[in-house]
C-alpha positions, 0 to 999 in steps of 0.5 A: 212348309219345309221340314228339317230333322236335325240330330241335336245333342244326343248324336254322340250318345247314340253311337255306334248307330249314328256313325252311319245314319242321322238320328232321324233314321233310327228305327224304334217301334215299327217305323224309323223316326223320319218315317213317323214325322213324315207320316204325321206331317204328311210331308217329306223331310230333309236333314241337318247331320254330320258333313260326311253323311250329308251326301246320302242325306242332303239338306233341302233349304227353303225360305221358310223352315221348321226344324225338328229335333229328331230325338223326339218322336211325334204324336198327334198333339205335338204334330199339331203344335209343330204344324202351327208354328209361326215365325219366331216361335219355338217349342221346348220340353224340359229345357230342350228345343223340340222344334222352331220356325226359321227363315234360315235352314240353320240350327239356332243356339240363341232362342232369346228372341223367340216366343217359347211354347212349353210342351207339357204333354207326354213325349217319347224321346230317344237319348241313349242307345238302350232307349231304342229297346227299352222304349220300343213297346211304347213306340210300337203301340203308338205306330200300330195305332197310327198305321192301322186306324180305320183300316182292316187287316188281311185275313189270318189263316185258320191254321194259326192260334190267335189270342186277342185277334183284334190286336193283330194286323196283317198287311198285303202279302203277309203269310202266317201258318201254323203259329201261335200269336198272343197279342194280349200283351201288345199289338202284333203287326205283320208287314207287306210280303213278310212271312212267319213260318210254321211252329213260331210262338210270338208274344206281342208287342211285335212288328215284322216289317216289310219283306222279313221272315221269322224262321220255323220254331222261333220263340219271340217275346215282345216288345220286339221289332224286326226291320225290313228284309231281315231274318229272325230265328231262335229265342228273342226277347225285346230286340230291335233290328233296324233292317237288312240284318239276320239272326236266322238260327238258334241262340238267344238274343235279348234286350239288344239292338242291331243296325243294318247289314248285321249277321249273327252266326248259328248258336250265337248267344248274348247275356242280357243280365249280369250274374250278380244282378247288378246294373248294366254299364255300356261303353260310351263314345262320349266319355270313353268310359262305361255309362250307367244305364239304370237297367238290369237287362241289357244285351248287345249293341251292334253297329251296321255291317258287323258280323259274328261267327257260329257259337259266338258268346257276348257278355252283358252290355256289349257294344260292337262298332261298325264293320267288325267281324267277331269269331272264335271261342270265349267272350270277346271284350264288351267294347269292340271298336269299329273295323275290328277282326278277331275275338277273345284271343285278340283283334287286328284291323279289318281293312276297309277294302276287305270290309267293302268286298263283304258289304258289296256281296251282302247288299247285292244279295238283297238288290241294294248297291254298295255305292261310293256314298256308302264307301265314303261313309265307312271310310270316314268311320274307319278314320274316325275310330282309329283311336280305339283300335290297337295297331 
């Protein structure tokens, strides 16, 4: 069977992260949504997404396809339903399609001729940017159970203090010394060739993905996910880093999501609660206004390739676009458009040529090429987001 993940109706609500990736490639828990589906289905997937992203994530067509709404996270029950779909059948949940069988590799808008299977089980769905951190604990537990089932952890050095060691799992090459790991509040997963340096204090749930590093003396509260090839330090609470991003120094980051290739300068701090304890509102690209989150705690949403200088301060509920560079004293406004350069005193355009130079160097340090596909995606984002920039 040919499995295709599609963005669905939530893509705009997941900007700025979906400016540079399909919904399927959002990381929540330990794995990306695509990685979850591929592991459950034991099959590769392709994607229906925006045209400008299709060169990097091409669609693979077949005469028999199952199309899956990528905003839904898989579980054992849902996976079995998807695997057993027959021609003319579709799975729905609360009026939204989860998956359907089609002879065409195209999205259906009319399911009147389909046999509808109502899914009534539990399901995790990512519909808003803040779902990525607020639902991270449930996703992390699910991934941990799936990835570690019938497997044995690598041994943990006796130099560490471990609470609930049965909930701690180390992959091959993982290193931890002289640290405190408390997995009584959630699982702790340490990926291949990752390292937790001395003096770190970590409370689960926590995932440190392949090749990532926790710096000395870090204080981490779960549920937190540090994606592959990232660095984390200072104080962190309920955060998701997609991968290849750094918050390597002191400063507080809470209830936040960072995309790929981001960097927070030393002593950067984010506010995750308003002084009046009111509900946090976040900038919405759909309505071009501030949306209600229903949350009292919400910090920073930062798109791919964005960075900030030392001692940067972010207000509660800040949304930073793609390829922005923030620096200077004071609080920048809590919505910064993509390709912005500046801070509280004002912004100018961060031209793609300069942004590409930075991306080439940063990605090259990790052995990843900044190629024409990446340049074309960022060029499109620059044009698409012009209306939110001044000048």
